[in-house]
A tleap script that builds the chain and sets N, CA, C and O, in Angstrom:
source leaprc.protein.ff14SB
mol = sequence {
  NMET PHE SER VAL ILE ILE PRO VAL TYR ASN
  ARG ARG GLU LEU VAL SER ARG SER VAL ARG
  SER VAL LEU SER GLN ARG ILE GLY ASP GLY
  ALA PHE GLU VAL ILE VAL VAL ASP ASP ALA
  SER GLN ASP GLY THR ALA GLU ALA VAL ARG
  ARG GLU PHE GLY ALA SER VAL ARG VAL ILE
  GLU MET GLN GLU ASN GLY GLY VAL SER ALA
  ALA ARG ASN ARG GLY ILE ASP ARG ALA ARG
  GLY GLN TRP LEU ALA PHE LEU ASP SER CASP
}
set mol.1.N position { -16.332 10.036 2.818 }
set mol.1.CA position { -15.146 9.569 3.514 }
set mol.1.C position { -15.285 9.889 5.000 }
set mol.1.O position { -15.860 10.906 5.387 }
set mol.2.N position { -14.739 8.989 5.818 }
set mol.2.CA position { -14.678 9.167 7.256 }
set mol.2.C position { -13.300 9.674 7.654 }
set mol.2.O position { -12.294 9.289 7.057 }
set mol.3.N position { -13.255 10.533 8.657 }
set mol.3.CA position { -11.996 10.916 9.296 }
set mol.3.C position { -12.036 10.352 10.707 }
set mol.3.O position { -12.920 10.689 11.496 }
set mol.4.N position { -11.078 9.495 11.020 }
set mol.4.CA position { -10.977 8.916 12.355 }
set mol.4.C position { -9.900 9.690 13.103 }
set mol.4.O position { -8.730 9.676 12.722 }
set mol.5.N position { -10.312 10.367 14.173 }
set mol.5.CA position { -9.425 11.244 14.926 }
set mol.5.C position { -9.072 10.570 16.249 }
set mol.5.O position { -9.948 10.197 17.030 }
set mol.6.N position { -7.775 10.426 16.478 }
set mol.6.CA position { -7.285 9.792 17.702 }
set mol.6.C position { -6.432 10.800 18.463 }
set mol.6.O position { -5.277 11.013 18.094 }
set mol.7.N position { -6.962 11.430 19.516 }
set mol.7.CA position { -6.141 12.318 20.340 }
set mol.7.C position { -5.251 11.466 21.245 }
set mol.7.O position { -5.682 10.433 21.757 }
set mol.8.N position { -4.023 11.900 21.433 }
set mol.8.CA position { -3.087 11.084 22.204 }
set mol.8.C position { -2.140 11.965 23.015 }
set mol.8.O position { -1.708 13.027 22.567 }
set mol.9.N position { -1.834 11.495 24.213 }
set mol.9.CA position { -0.848 12.169 25.068 }
set mol.9.C position { -0.070 11.091 25.822 }
set mol.9.O position { -0.627 10.355 26.637 }
set mol.10.N position { 1.214 11.016 25.534 }
set mol.10.CA position { 2.110 10.057 26.200 }
set mol.10.C position { 1.558 8.635 26.180 }
set mol.10.O position { 1.450 7.979 27.216 }
set mol.11.N position { 1.212 8.176 24.984 }
set mol.11.CA position { 0.666 6.824 24.827 }
set mol.11.C position { 1.450 6.025 23.789 }
set mol.11.O position { 0.877 5.212 23.065 }
set mol.12.N position { 2.736 6.252 23.720 }
set mol.12.CA position { 3.562 5.571 22.717 }
set mol.12.C position { 3.337 4.056 22.723 }
set mol.12.O position { 3.304 3.430 21.664 }
set mol.13.N position { 3.186 3.476 23.898 }
set mol.13.CA position { 3.055 2.026 24.003 }
set mol.13.C position { 1.662 1.510 23.659 }
set mol.13.O position { 1.495 0.315 23.415 }
set mol.14.N position { 0.653 2.393 23.636 }
set mol.14.CA position { -0.724 1.940 23.427 }
set mol.14.C position { -1.358 2.371 22.116 }
set mol.14.O position { -2.217 1.664 21.589 }
set mol.15.N position { -0.957 3.505 21.584 }
set mol.15.CA position { -1.664 4.081 20.437 }
set mol.15.C position { -1.600 3.190 19.198 }
set mol.15.O position { -2.526 3.213 18.387 }
set mol.16.N position { -0.557 2.424 19.031 }
set mol.16.CA position { -0.444 1.559 17.849 }
set mol.16.C position { -1.603 0.583 17.751 }
set mol.16.O position { -2.081 0.295 16.654 }
set mol.17.N position { -2.052 0.080 18.872 }
set mol.17.CA position { -3.172 -0.857 18.874 }
set mol.17.C position { -4.436 -0.189 18.327 }
set mol.17.O position { -5.179 -0.790 17.551 }
set mol.18.N position { -4.668 1.052 18.737 }
set mol.18.CA position { -5.837 1.788 18.251 }
set mol.18.C position { -5.743 2.035 16.756 }
set mol.18.O position { -6.715 1.840 16.027 }
set mol.19.N position { -4.576 2.464 16.300 }
set mol.19.CA position { -4.389 2.741 14.870 }
set mol.19.C position { -4.570 1.462 14.051 }
set mol.19.O position { -5.236 1.469 13.016 }
set mol.20.N position { -3.978 0.372 14.519 }
set mol.20.CA position { -4.125 -0.900 13.788 }
set mol.20.C position { -5.589 -1.324 13.691 }
set mol.20.O position { -6.009 -1.881 12.677 }
set mol.21.N position { -6.364 -1.064 14.740 }
set mol.21.CA position { -7.773 -1.455 14.704 }
set mol.21.C position { -8.527 -0.701 13.610 }
set mol.21.O position { -9.425 -1.262 12.981 }
set mol.22.N position { -8.175 0.552 13.380 }
set mol.22.CA position { -8.820 1.322 12.311 }
set mol.22.C position { -8.333 0.846 10.949 }
set mol.22.O position { -9.133 0.627 10.040 }
set mol.23.N position { -7.034 0.689 10.813 }
set mol.23.CA position { -6.477 0.298 9.515 }
set mol.23.C position { -6.921 -1.094 9.088 }
set mol.23.O position { -6.863 -1.417 7.902 }
set mol.24.N position { -7.360 -1.919 10.020 }
set mol.24.CA position { -7.795 -3.277 9.676 }
set mol.24.C position { -9.241 -3.322 9.179 }
set mol.24.O position { -9.707 -4.375 8.744 }
set mol.25.N position { -9.944 -2.216 9.237 }
set mol.25.CA position { -11.331 -2.186 8.777 }
set mol.25.C position { -11.397 -2.363 7.260 }
set mol.25.O position { -10.523 -1.899 6.527 }
set mol.26.N position { -12.424 -3.027 6.817 }
set mol.26.CA position { -12.602 -3.305 5.389 }
set mol.26.C position { -13.839 -2.577 4.876 }
set mol.26.O position { -14.905 -3.176 4.739 }
set mol.27.N position { -13.697 -1.296 4.596 }
set mol.27.CA position { -14.859 -0.540 4.112 }
set mol.27.C position { -14.591 0.117 2.761 }
set mol.27.O position { -15.335 1.009 2.350 }
set mol.28.N position { -13.561 -0.303 2.081 }
set mol.28.CA position { -13.276 0.232 0.751 }
set mol.28.C position { -12.072 1.159 0.745 }
set mol.28.O position { -11.800 1.853 1.724 }
set mol.29.N position { -11.367 1.160 -0.355 }
set mol.29.CA position { -10.186 2.009 -0.501 }
set mol.29.C position { -10.561 3.482 -0.425 }
set mol.29.O position { -11.535 3.913 -1.041 }
set mol.30.N position { -9.802 4.234 0.316 }
set mol.30.CA position { -10.022 5.661 0.411 }
set mol.30.C position { -11.260 6.041 1.192 }
set mol.30.O position { -11.706 7.187 1.129 }
set mol.31.N position { -11.823 5.092 1.931 }
set mol.31.CA position { -13.063 5.352 2.652 }
set mol.31.C position { -12.831 6.088 3.966 }
set mol.31.O position { -13.766 6.652 4.535 }
set mol.32.N position { -11.594 6.086 4.452 }
set mol.32.CA position { -11.321 6.791 5.694 }
set mol.32.C position { -9.876 7.260 5.746 }
set mol.32.O position { -9.002 6.743 5.050 }
set mol.33.N position { -9.662 8.240 6.580 }
set mol.33.CA position { -8.316 8.692 6.901 }
set mol.33.C position { -8.156 8.576 8.412 }
set mol.33.O position { -9.126 8.698 9.160 }
set mol.34.N position { -6.933 8.342 8.850 }
set mol.34.CA position { -6.630 8.255 10.272 }
set mol.34.C position { -5.766 9.451 10.630 }
set mol.34.O position { -4.724 9.691 10.020 }
set mol.35.N position { -6.221 10.201 11.638 }
set mol.35.CA position { -5.486 11.370 12.106 }
set mol.35.C position { -5.150 11.160 13.581 }
set mol.35.O position { -6.048 11.038 14.415 }
set mol.36.N position { -3.869 11.117 13.899 }
set mol.36.CA position { -3.421 11.040 15.285 }
set mol.36.C position { -2.977 12.442 15.686 }
set mol.36.O position { -2.077 13.016 15.071 }
set mol.37.N position { -3.609 12.988 16.714 }
set mol.37.CA position { -3.253 14.323 17.195 }
set mol.37.C position { -2.473 14.152 18.486 }
set mol.37.O position { -3.031 13.788 19.521 }
set mol.38.N position { -1.179 14.419 18.412 }
set mol.38.CA position { -0.290 14.298 19.574 }
set mol.38.C position { -0.338 15.595 20.365 }
set mol.38.O position { 0.104 16.641 19.889 }
set mol.39.N position { -0.873 15.520 21.562 }
set mol.39.CA position { -1.082 16.683 22.422 }
set mol.39.C position { 0.180 17.004 23.233 }
set mol.39.O position { 0.156 17.011 24.464 }
set mol.40.N position { 1.280 17.268 22.522 }
set mol.40.CA position { 2.564 17.640 23.126 }
set mol.40.C position { 3.112 16.554 24.045 }
set mol.40.O position { 3.561 16.833 25.157 }
set mol.41.N position { 3.067 15.313 23.565 }
set mol.41.CA position { 3.616 14.194 24.350 }
set mol.41.C position { 5.096 14.380 24.612 }
set mol.41.O position { 5.803 15.048 23.857 }
set mol.42.N position { 5.546 13.779 25.693 }
set mol.42.CA position { 6.950 13.835 26.097 }
set mol.42.C position { 7.675 12.514 25.867 }
set mol.42.O position { 8.866 12.406 26.159 }
set mol.43.N position { 6.971 11.503 25.345 }
set mol.43.CA position { 7.547 10.158 25.271 }
set mol.43.C position { 7.836 9.665 23.855 }
set mol.43.O position { 8.079 8.474 23.658 }
set mol.44.N position { 7.814 10.548 22.879 }
set mol.44.CA position { 8.112 10.141 21.505 }
set mol.44.C position { 6.951 9.486 20.777 }
set mol.44.O position { 7.161 8.737 19.823 }
set mol.45.N position { 5.732 9.760 21.215 }
set mol.45.CA position { 4.554 9.159 20.609 }
set mol.45.C position { 4.469 9.448 19.113 }
set mol.45.O position { 4.291 8.525 18.319 }
set mol.46.N position { 4.591 10.705 18.719 }
set mol.46.CA position { 4.449 11.078 17.305 }
set mol.46.C position { 5.475 10.355 16.434 }
set mol.46.O position { 5.136 9.856 15.361 }
set mol.47.N position { 6.710 10.297 16.884 }
set mol.47.CA position { 7.760 9.631 16.113 }
set mol.47.C position { 7.469 8.145 15.974 }
set mol.47.O position { 7.688 7.565 14.911 }
set mol.48.N position { 6.975 7.525 17.044 }
set mol.48.CA position { 6.666 6.095 17.009 }
set mol.48.C position { 5.545 5.804 16.013 }
set mol.48.O position { 5.608 4.817 15.280 }
set mol.49.N position { 4.523 6.656 15.984 }
set mol.49.CA position { 3.416 6.458 15.036 }
set mol.49.C position { 3.912 6.627 13.606 }
set mol.49.O position { 3.574 5.826 12.735 }
set mol.50.N position { 4.696 7.647 13.360 }
set mol.50.CA position { 5.238 7.856 12.008 }
set mol.50.C position { 6.104 6.683 11.569 }
set mol.50.O position { 6.017 6.227 10.429 }
set mol.51.N position { 6.937 6.202 12.478 }
set mol.51.CA position { 7.847 5.099 12.151 }
set mol.51.C position { 7.059 3.817 11.830 }
set mol.51.O position { 7.403 3.094 10.896 }
set mol.52.N position { 6.017 3.546 12.596 }
set mol.52.CA position { 5.277 2.301 12.394 }
set mol.52.C position { 4.304 2.356 11.218 }
set mol.52.O position { 4.143 1.363 10.508 }
set mol.53.N position { 3.654 3.500 11.002 }
set mol.53.CA position { 2.565 3.544 10.023 }
set mol.53.C position { 2.847 4.407 8.801 }
set mol.53.O position { 2.102 4.335 7.824 }
set mol.54.N position { 3.878 5.205 8.824 }
set mol.54.CA position { 4.244 6.015 7.673 }
set mol.54.C position { 3.102 6.870 7.158 }
set mol.54.O position { 2.404 7.527 7.930 }
set mol.55.N position { 2.922 6.854 5.857 }
set mol.55.CA position { 1.927 7.709 5.212 }
set mol.55.C position { 0.483 7.230 5.406 }
set mol.55.O position { -0.452 7.909 4.982 }
set mol.56.N position { 0.295 6.081 6.035 }
set mol.56.CA position { -1.060 5.575 6.284 }
set mol.56.C position { -1.809 6.405 7.314 }
set mol.56.O position { -3.037 6.354 7.394 }
set mol.57.N position { -1.056 7.174 8.108 }
set mol.57.CA position { -1.632 7.953 9.205 }
set mol.57.C position { -1.105 9.374 9.135 }
set mol.57.O position { 0.090 9.591 8.933 }
set mol.58.N position { -1.994 10.341 9.302 }
set mol.58.CA position { -1.566 11.739 9.423 }
set mol.58.C position { -1.322 12.021 10.900 }
set mol.58.O position { -2.186 11.774 11.741 }
set mol.59.N position { -0.151 12.536 11.201 }
set mol.59.CA position { 0.190 12.887 12.582 }
set mol.59.C position { 0.249 14.400 12.682 }
set mol.59.O position { 0.965 15.061 11.929 }
set mol.60.N position { -0.513 14.936 13.619 }
set mol.60.CA position { -0.512 16.373 13.896 }
set mol.60.C position { 0.064 16.546 15.294 }
set mol.60.O position { -0.422 15.949 16.254 }
set mol.61.N position { 1.086 17.356 15.397 }
set mol.61.CA position { 1.709 17.587 16.698 }
set mol.61.C position { 1.339 18.962 17.230 }
set mol.61.O position { 1.531 19.976 16.559 }
set mol.62.N position { 0.810 18.981 18.436 }
set mol.62.CA position { 0.518 20.245 19.110 }
set mol.62.C position { 1.767 20.666 19.878 }
set mol.62.O position { 2.457 19.826 20.455 }
set mol.63.N position { 2.049 21.937 19.886 }
set mol.63.CA position { 3.248 22.439 20.557 }
set mol.63.C position { 3.087 22.554 22.062 }
set mol.63.O position { 4.064 22.448 22.804 }
set mol.64.N position { 1.852 22.772 22.517 }
set mol.64.CA position { 1.566 22.864 23.951 }
set mol.64.C position { 0.419 21.933 24.279 }
set mol.64.O position { -0.512 21.774 23.490 }
set mol.65.N position { 0.491 21.320 25.444 }
set mol.65.CA position { -0.567 20.424 25.888 }
set mol.65.C position { -1.833 21.221 26.155 }
set mol.65.O position { -1.841 22.139 26.975 }
set mol.66.N position { -2.900 20.863 25.455 }
set mol.66.CA position { -4.158 21.583 25.605 }
set mol.66.C position { -5.289 20.720 26.127 }
set mol.66.O position { -6.394 21.210 26.360 }
set mol.67.N position { -5.020 19.439 26.312 }
set mol.67.CA position { -6.049 18.524 26.774 }
set mol.67.C position { -6.746 17.838 25.619 }
set mol.67.O position { -6.583 18.207 24.456 }
set mol.68.N position { -7.524 16.830 25.968 }
set mol.68.CA position { -8.142 15.980 24.960 }
set mol.68.C position { -9.117 16.751 24.061 }
set mol.68.O position { -9.192 16.479 22.862 }
set mol.69.N position { -9.852 17.694 24.618 }
set mol.69.CA position { -10.802 18.456 23.795 }
set mol.69.C position { -10.083 19.312 22.765 }
set mol.69.O position { -10.512 19.391 21.614 }
set mol.70.N position { -9.004 19.947 23.166 }
set mol.70.CA position { -8.221 20.758 22.228 }
set mol.70.C position { -7.621 19.884 21.127 }
set mol.70.O position { -7.579 20.287 19.965 }
set mol.71.N position { -7.161 18.693 21.493 }
set mol.71.CA position { -6.594 17.779 20.496 }
set mol.71.C position { -7.671 17.319 19.514 }
set mol.71.O position { -7.431 17.267 18.307 }
set mol.72.N position { -8.847 16.988 20.026 }
set mol.72.CA position { -9.939 16.603 19.130 }
set mol.72.C position { -10.299 17.746 18.184 }
set mol.72.O position { -10.492 17.534 16.987 }
set mol.73.N position { -10.384 18.943 18.726 }
set mol.73.CA position { -10.724 20.103 17.887 }
set mol.73.C position { -9.683 20.342 16.811 }
set mol.73.O position { -10.034 20.696 15.686 }
set mol.74.N position { -8.406 20.155 17.130 }
set mol.74.CA position { -7.356 20.298 16.115 }
set mol.74.C position { -7.548 19.262 15.016 }
set mol.74.O position { -7.391 19.565 13.833 }
set mol.75.N position { -7.887 18.042 15.412 }
set mol.75.CA position { -8.155 17.002 14.423 }
set mol.75.C position { -9.337 17.348 13.539 }
set mol.75.O position { -9.296 17.133 12.327 }
set mol.76.N position { -10.394 17.885 14.141 }
set mol.76.CA position { -11.573 18.304 13.372 }
set mol.76.C position { -11.185 19.364 12.349 }
set mol.76.O position { -11.616 19.308 11.197 }
set mol.77.N position { -10.373 20.326 12.768 }
set mol.77.CA position { -9.934 21.399 11.867 }
set mol.77.C position { -9.190 20.864 10.653 }
set mol.77.O position { -9.291 21.426 9.563 }
set mol.78.N position { -8.444 19.783 10.838 }
set mol.78.CA position { -7.609 19.247 9.763 }
set mol.78.C position { -8.259 18.107 8.985 }
set mol.78.O position { -7.733 17.672 7.961 }
set mol.79.N position { -9.387 17.630 9.465 }
set mol.79.CA position { -10.048 16.480 8.835 }
set mol.79.C position { -10.531 16.821 7.431 }
set mol.79.O position { -10.961 17.941 7.157 }
set mol.80.N position { -10.450 15.838 6.557 }
set mol.80.CA position { -10.902 15.990 5.176 }
set mol.80.C position { -12.223 15.272 4.920 }
set mol.80.O position { -12.876 15.505 3.903 }
set mol.81.N position { -12.608 14.411 5.835 }
set mol.81.CA position { -13.802 13.597 5.638 }
set mol.81.C position { -15.093 14.346 5.885 }
set mol.81.O position { -15.131 15.362 6.580 }
set mol.82.N position { -16.144 13.817 5.296 }
set mol.82.CA position { -17.480 14.359 5.505 }
set mol.82.C position { -18.007 13.930 6.871 }
set mol.82.O position { -18.782 14.651 7.499 }
set mol.83.N position { -17.582 12.754 7.326 }
set mol.83.CA position { -18.025 12.195 8.596 }
set mol.83.C position { -16.826 12.086 9.524 }
set mol.83.O position { -15.717 11.787 9.082 }
set mol.84.N position { -17.052 12.332 10.821 }
set mol.84.CA position { -15.984 12.254 11.808 }
set mol.84.C position { -16.261 11.135 12.797 }
set mol.84.O position { -17.400 10.913 13.209 }
set mol.85.N position { -15.199 10.437 13.168 }
set mol.85.CA position { -15.271 9.422 14.206 }
set mol.85.C position { -14.122 9.679 15.179 }
set mol.85.O position { -13.031 10.068 14.763 }
set mol.86.N position { -14.360 9.467 16.445 }
set mol.86.CA position { -13.349 9.690 17.467 }
set mol.86.C position { -13.026 8.372 18.144 }
set mol.86.O position { -13.917 7.584 18.459 }
set mol.87.N position { -11.748 8.146 18.360 }
set mol.87.CA position { -11.297 6.911 18.983 }
set mol.87.C position { -10.259 7.268 20.041 }
set mol.87.O position { -9.334 8.036 19.777 }
set mol.88.N position { -10.415 6.711 21.234 }
set mol.88.CA position { -9.416 6.925 22.271 }
set mol.88.C position { -8.125 6.210 21.907 }
set mol.88.O position { -8.126 5.237 21.152 }
set mol.89.N position { -7.033 6.703 22.452 }
set mol.89.CA position { -5.714 6.168 22.090 }
set mol.89.C position { -5.388 4.856 22.775 }
set mol.89.O position { -4.381 4.230 22.446 }
set mol.90.N position { -6.203 4.426 23.711 }
set mol.90.CA position { -5.913 3.169 24.401 }
set mol.90.C position { -7.012 2.173 24.143 }
set mol.90.O position { -6.953 1.047 24.639 }
savepdb mol mol.pdb
quit
């Protein structure tokens, strides 16, 4: 299984496009998980992702902004897949 990690900070208007691009892939049921790591956004990014994608996407919220590397590392820590892929939020 692949874990696709998308670090995000204040990208409520853009992150949906990235998530949809992953969810549209046809590589078999259960072949990947999508993890959006919200790096303490101020614009409601995490809520927007949950509202649009529900259980299709795991949302991890960081309490303090740590930067893109910290967000990626948090995603790595929580990933369940054997393989990791990283995708920018825009």
